[in-house]
C-alpha positions in Angstrom: 8.7 7.7 8.3 5.3 7.6 6.9 2.5 5.6 8.3 0.4 3.8 5.6 -2.7 1.5 5.9 -2.7 -1.3 3.5 -5.8 -3.0 2.2 -5.6 -6.8 1.3 -5.0 -6.4 -2.4 -1.7 -4.4 -2.3 -0.5 -6.3 0.7 -0.9 -9.6 -1.4 1.0 -8.0 -4.3 3.8 -6.8 -2.0 4.3 -10.1 -0.4 4.2 -12.0 -3.7 6.8 -10.2 -5.8 10.6 -10.0 -5.3 13.3 -7.5 -6.4 16.8 -8.7 -6.3 15.7 -11.7 -4.0 13.7 -9.6 -1.5 9.9 -9.2 -1.3 8.6 -5.7 -2.1 7.0 -5.5 1.3 10.3 -5.7 2.9 11.6 -2.8 1.1 8.4 -0.8 2.0 8.7 -1.8 5.6 12.0 -0.2 5.7 10.7 3.1 4.5 7.3 3.3 6.3 5.2 1.8 9.1 2.6 -0.6 7.6 -0.5 -1.0 9.2 -3.5 -3.4 8.6 -6.8 -3.9 10.1 -7.5 -7.4 11.8 -10.0 -8.2 8.9 -7.2 -7.8 6.5 -4.8 -9.9 8.5 -7.7 -12.6 8.5 -8.1 -12.3 4.8 -4.5 -12.3 4.0 -2.5 -14.1 6.6 -5.1 -16.5 8.0 -7.3 -17.5 5.1 -4.3 -17.0 2.7 -2.1 -19.0 5.0 -1.9 -21.8 2.3 -0.2 -19.4 -0.1 3.2 -18.1 -0.3 2.1 -14.5 -0.1 -0.2 -15.3 2.9 2.8 -17.0 4.7 4.9 -14.0 3.9 2.3 -11.6 5.4 2.1 -13.7 8.6 5.7 -14.0 9.2 6.0 -10.1 8.8 3.1 -9.6 11.4 4.8 -11.9 13.7 8.3 -9.9 13.2 6.6 -6.6 13.6 7.1 -5.4 10.2 3.4 -5.1 9.7 1.3 -4.1 12.6 -2.3 -5.2 13.0 -4.3 -2.4 14.7 -7.7 -2.9 16.0 -10.4 -0.3 15.3 -11.3 1.7 18.4 -14.0 3.7 16.7 -16.0 3.6 13.5 -16.2 7.2 12.3 -17.8 6.5 9.1 -20.3 3.8 9.5 -23.2 5.6 8.0 -21.1 6.8 5.0 -19.7 3.4 4.2 -23.0 1.4 4.9 -24.3 2.0 1.4 -21.0 1.2 -0.4 -20.4 -2.4 -1.7 -16.9 -2.7 0.1 -15.6 -5.7 1.8 -14.9 -5.8 5.5 -11.2 -5.4 4.6 -11.8 -2.2 2.7 -14.3 -0.6 5.0 -12.0 -1.3 8.0 -8.9 0.0 6.2 -10.7 3.2 5.5 -11.7 3.5 9.1 -8.1 2.6 10.3 -6.6 5.2 8.0 -8.8 8.0 9.6 -8.2 6.6 13.3 -4.4 6.6 13.0 -4.0 9.7 10.8 -1.9 7.6 8.3 -0.3 9.4 5.3 -2.4 7.4 2.9 -4.7 4.2 2.5 -2.9 1.9 0.0 -5.7 0.1 -2.0 -6.1 -1.4 -5.3 -9.8 -1.5 -5.0 -11.4 1.1 -7.3 -14.5 1.6 -4.9 -12.3 1.9 -1.8 -10.0 4.4 -3.5 -13.0 6.6 -4.6 -14.8 6.3 -1.2 -11.5 7.2 0.7 -10.9 10.2 -1.5 -14.4 11.4 -1.2 -14.1 11.1 2.7 -11.0 13.4 2.5 -8.3 10.7 2.9 -5.4 10.4 0.7 -5.6 7.1 -1.3 -2.7 5.4 -3.3 -2.4 2.4 -5.3 0.6 0.2 -4.6 2.4 1.8 -7.7 1.7 5.3 -6.4 3.3 4.5 -3.0 6.4 3.1 -4.7 6.9 6.3 -6.6 6.1 8.4 -3.5 8.8 6.6 -1.5 11.4 7.8 -4.0 10.6 11.4 -3.1 11.9 11.3 0.6 14.6 8.8 -0.4 12.9 5.8 1.0 13.6 4.1 -2.3 16.0 4.7 -5.1 14.4 5.5 -8.7 16.3 2.4 -10.0 14.9 0.2 -7.4 11.3 1.8 -8.0 11.5 1.0 -11.6 12.4 -2.6 -11.0 9.5 -2.9 -8.5 6.9 -1.3 -10.9 8.1 -3.7 -13.8 7.9 -6.8 -11.6 4.3 -6.0 -10.3 3.1 -5.0 -13.9 1.0 -8.2 -14.4 -1.2 -7.4 -11.5 -2.4 -4.0 -13.1 -4.3 -3.0 -16.2 -2.6 -1.4 -19.1 -1.9 2.2 -18.3 -1.4 2.0 -14.5 2.4 1.2 -14.5 2.9 3.4 -17.6 1.5 6.4 -15.7 3.7 5.5 -12.6 6.8 5.4 -14.8 5.8 8.7 -16.0 5.5 10.1 -12.6 8.8 8.4 -11.6 10.6 10.3 -14.3 9.1 13.4 -13.1 10.3 12.8 -9.6 13.7 12.1 -10.9 13.7 15.4 -13.1 12.6 17.3 -9.9 15.5 15.8 -7.8 18.0 16.6 -10.5 16.7 20.2 -10.6 17.3 20.5 -6.9 20.7 19.1 -7.1 21.6 21.8 -9.7 20.5 24.4 -7.4 
């Protein structure tokens, strides 16, 4: 199973939207280890405890489906100092490097670009959903339902691109089955 580090934005989305009566975060937690920095826990589950998505995140932290991992070191303090990132984004980038996670899952443009420039893999939540179809962590029909349900959270074009990528994944899988 992959290990991924979530920033606050995609965690809120995954804890807000449901498919077939289950939160998206629950499907993802079955397919990968979800790590968050303490500052993301503070933002989503503590300060956001008055919202259903904040409560859902807190419940999953208590259950162990989401792991809060303290930062042991800060590798890129100088690199990140000049960036207008929030604590959660900055800490999530550092945590991704500290844990050798598969990817940082963020919907923040600057965090995405910064992480990429630092040599980390960065995915938006729709990217993670598509990627989880490849190793069989999600079925393609389930991924399509997830992408449709989170559509309101994204600008025009983001979900459309993810749907096109999902079709490519499905074609690749069909080609391998034919071999």
